[in-house]
N, CA, C and O of each residue as an XYZ file, in Angstrom:
272
protein
N     -40.563     46.845      9.733
C     -40.356     47.672      8.571
C     -39.564     48.898      8.973
O     -39.882     49.559      9.961
N     -38.551     49.195      8.217
C     -37.715     50.351      8.485
C     -38.440     51.618      8.036
O     -39.151     51.599      7.032
N     -38.268     52.701      8.759
C     -38.937     53.956      8.439
C     -38.632     54.397      7.019
O     -37.469     54.537      6.639
N     -39.685     54.617      6.232
C     -39.519     55.120      4.877
C     -39.137     54.082      3.836
O     -39.019     54.422      2.659
N     -38.941     52.841      4.222
C     -38.554     51.804      3.265
C     -39.660     50.750      3.206
O     -39.995     50.122      4.210
N     -40.213     50.574      2.017
C     -41.251     49.556      1.832
C     -40.585     48.215      1.556
O     -39.609     48.133      0.810
N     -41.116     47.185      2.158
C     -40.583     45.842      1.965
C     -41.643     45.017      1.249
O     -42.808     44.994      1.647
N     -41.224     44.347      0.195
C     -42.146     43.502     -0.561
C     -41.584     42.089     -0.604
O     -40.466     41.860     -1.066
N     -42.372     41.158     -0.121
C     -41.962     39.760     -0.119
C     -42.898     39.002     -1.053
O     -44.118     39.059     -0.898
N     -42.326     38.295     -2.019
C     -43.132     37.511     -2.946
C     -42.775     36.037     -2.810
O     -41.600     35.671     -2.774
N     -43.796     35.205     -2.737
C     -43.590     33.761     -2.688
C     -44.872     33.090     -3.164
O     -45.954     33.677     -3.120
N     -44.730     31.866     -3.614
C     -45.890     31.104     -4.070
C     -46.661     30.579     -2.868
O     -46.059     30.182     -1.870
N     -47.975     30.575     -2.954
C     -48.754     30.016     -1.848
C     -48.561     28.507     -1.755
O     -48.217     27.860     -2.744
N     -48.779     27.955     -0.582
C     -48.662     26.503     -0.402
C     -49.845     25.782     -1.032
O     -49.711     24.662     -1.523
N     -51.013     26.437     -1.013
C     -52.222     25.859     -1.592
C     -52.762     26.767     -2.689
O     -52.788     27.990     -2.547
N     -53.189     26.152     -3.777
C     -53.702     26.886     -4.925
C     -55.189     26.595     -5.113
O     -55.618     25.446     -5.008
N     -55.970     27.633     -5.391
C     -57.362     27.418     -5.770
C     -57.391     26.780     -7.156
O     -56.364     26.698     -7.830
N     -58.548     26.339     -7.568
C     -58.725     25.767     -8.902
C     -58.249     26.742     -9.976
O     -57.544     26.365    -10.912
N     -58.648     27.991     -9.821
C     -58.301     29.014    -10.804
C     -56.793     29.257    -10.852
O     -56.205     29.344    -11.930
N     -56.173     29.363     -9.682
C     -54.724     29.572     -9.638
C     -53.965     28.355    -10.148
O     -52.927     28.489    -10.796
N     -54.486     27.168     -9.855
C     -53.850     25.939    -10.342
C     -53.867     25.908    -11.868
O     -52.874     25.540    -12.496
N     -54.991     26.293    -12.460
C     -55.094     26.326    -13.924
C     -54.112     27.344    -14.500
O     -53.440     27.068    -15.494
N     -54.031     28.506    -13.884
C     -53.091     29.533    -14.344
C     -51.652     29.037    -14.202
O     -50.844     29.203    -15.116
N     -51.336     28.437    -13.070
C     -49.983     27.955    -12.779
C     -49.543     26.887    -13.777
O     -48.383     26.861    -14.188
N     -50.471     26.000    -14.169
C     -50.148     24.927    -15.113
C     -50.418     25.318    -16.570
O     -50.218     24.512    -17.479
N     -50.870     26.550    -16.786
C     -51.195     27.035    -18.142
C     -52.215     26.126    -18.821
O     -52.027     25.697    -19.959
N     -53.288     25.846    -18.105
C     -54.343     25.008    -18.674
C     -55.702     25.600    -18.288
O     -55.772     26.631    -17.618
N     -56.753     24.951    -18.709
C     -58.103     25.438    -18.432
C     -58.634     24.863    -17.117
O     -58.077     23.915    -16.563
N     -59.722     25.462    -16.634
C     -60.390     24.933    -15.446
C     -60.910     23.523    -15.726
O     -60.894     22.660    -14.849
N     -61.363     23.305    -16.939
C     -61.846     21.964    -17.313
C     -60.716     20.937    -17.217
O     -60.928     19.814    -16.759
N     -59.505     21.331    -17.657
C     -58.348     20.434    -17.538
C     -58.087     20.082    -16.072
O     -57.810     18.929    -15.744
N     -58.176     21.082    -15.197
C     -57.976     20.845    -13.762
C     -59.038     19.871    -13.251
O     -58.729     18.946    -12.500
N     -60.286     20.083    -13.662
C     -61.367     19.186    -13.243
C     -61.138     17.764    -13.755
O     -61.393     16.797    -13.037
N     -60.659     17.637    -14.992
C     -60.371     16.315    -15.561
C     -59.243     15.620    -14.798
O     -59.328     14.426    -14.512
N     -58.184     16.372    -14.469
C     -57.068     15.803    -13.705
C     -57.542     15.346    -12.327
O     -57.101     14.317    -11.817
N     -58.432     16.111    -11.743
C     -58.995     15.745    -10.435
C     -59.841     14.477    -10.558
O     -59.739     13.579     -9.722
N     -60.672     14.402    -11.596
C     -61.537     13.230    -11.796
C     -60.714     11.960    -12.028
O     -61.114     10.872    -11.616
N     -59.554     12.107    -12.695
C     -58.673     10.957    -12.961
C     -57.814     10.596    -11.753
O     -57.126      9.576    -11.762
N     -57.853     11.430    -10.711
C     -57.053     11.170     -9.522
C     -55.613     11.632     -9.655
O     -54.775     11.298     -8.818
N     -55.315     12.405    -10.708
C     -53.950     12.902    -10.899
C     -53.665     14.121    -10.032
O     -52.509     14.389     -9.702
N     -54.696     14.857     -9.662
C     -54.583     15.960     -8.704
C     -55.594     15.696     -7.596
O     -56.785     15.526     -7.858
N     -55.115     15.665     -6.367
C     -55.966     15.381     -5.211
C     -56.191     16.681     -4.439
O     -55.232     17.293     -3.971
N     -57.454     17.111     -4.303
C     -57.714     18.343     -3.556
C     -57.497     18.135     -2.059
O     -57.598     17.017     -1.552
N     -57.199     19.221     -1.367
C     -56.992     19.193      0.084
C     -57.795     20.311      0.729
O     -58.323     21.188      0.045
N     -57.881     20.272      2.044
C     -58.523     21.343      2.788
C     -59.997     21.101      3.028
O     -60.489     19.978      2.920
N     -60.694     22.185      3.359
C     -62.119     22.078      3.659
C     -62.921     21.806      2.384
O     -62.392     21.879      1.275
N     -64.175     21.500      2.559
C     -65.007     21.150      1.408
C     -65.635     22.364      0.738
O     -66.258     22.229     -0.315
N     -65.486     23.534      1.322
C     -66.094     24.732      0.741
C     -65.401     25.170     -0.543
O     -66.053     25.630     -1.480
N     -64.098     25.028     -0.584
C     -63.338     25.497     -1.742
C     -62.225     24.498     -2.037
O     -61.436     24.149     -1.159
N     -62.179     24.050     -3.279
C     -61.170     23.078     -3.699
C     -59.810     23.760     -3.761
O     -59.679     24.841     -4.334
N     -58.789     23.123     -3.167
C     -57.418     23.640     -3.225
C     -56.467     22.491     -3.511
O     -56.745     21.332     -3.203
N     -55.332     22.848     -4.111
C     -54.336     21.853     -4.475
C     -52.979     22.268     -3.931
O     -52.650     23.454     -3.896
N     -52.194     21.284     -3.508
C     -50.836     21.561     -3.020
C     -49.940     21.960     -4.188
O     -50.034     21.395     -5.277
N     -49.082     22.929     -3.950
C     -48.115     23.352     -4.966
C     -47.226     22.184     -5.362
O     -46.894     22.024     -6.536
N     -46.841     21.374     -4.395
C     -45.966     20.233     -4.689
C     -46.639     19.250     -5.653
O     -45.969     18.667     -6.506
N     -47.961     19.061     -5.525
C     -48.682     18.181     -6.453
C     -48.730     18.779     -7.856
O     -48.599     18.064     -8.848
N     -48.919     20.094     -7.930
C     -48.936     20.767     -9.238
C     -47.563     20.684     -9.897
O     -47.460     20.444    -11.100
N     -46.514     20.883     -9.107
C     -45.151     20.789     -9.641
C     -44.858     19.375    -10.131
O     -44.250     19.193    -11.186
N     -45.285     18.386     -9.373
C     -45.069     16.988     -9.768
C     -45.781     16.691    -11.092
O     -45.222     16.034    -11.970
N     -47.000     17.173    -11.225
C     -47.741     16.953    -12.470
C     -47.013     17.606    -13.647
O     -46.879     16.997    -14.708
N     -46.548     18.831    -13.465
C     -45.849     19.539    -14.542
C     -44.570     18.810    -14.945
O     -44.245     18.739    -16.130
N     -43.850     18.276    -13.978
C     -42.607     17.562    -14.285
C     -42.857     16.245    -14.999
O     -41.995     15.768    -15.737
N     -44.025     15.652    -14.788
C     -44.346     14.373    -15.415
C     -44.936     14.509    -16.817
O     -45.161     13.508    -17.497
N     -45.184     15.737    -17.247
C     -45.714     15.929    -18.596
C     -44.662     15.521    -19.617
O     -43.477     15.803    -19.439
N     -45.083     14.872    -20.663
C     -44.151     14.453    -21.722
C     -43.656     15.682    -22.476
O     -44.413     16.615    -22.744
N     -42.386     15.660    -22.807
C     -41.829     16.761    -23.593
C     -42.255     16.610    -25.041
O     -42.337     15.500    -25.568
N     -42.524     17.740    -25.675
C     -42.887     17.709    -27.092
C     -41.632     17.618    -27.933
O     -40.615     18.242    -27.629
N     -41.715     16.827    -29.002
C     -40.539     16.695    -29.878
C     -40.733     17.452    -31.168
O     -39.847     17.453    -32.022
């Protein structure tokens, strides 16, 4: 960091919690749970806290049908 200059770096995390996944997809926690139960979103990581890959969330969003 340069003296007197603040640096701010913003980027999306590689793994999203259930809550962040719901926010990212603009849906409810129940929707996330339903997608997980159907096998459309596969959690990763340790068993203490459910997390989802950003790439899986992006894939799900791209596969949503467009409204006419």
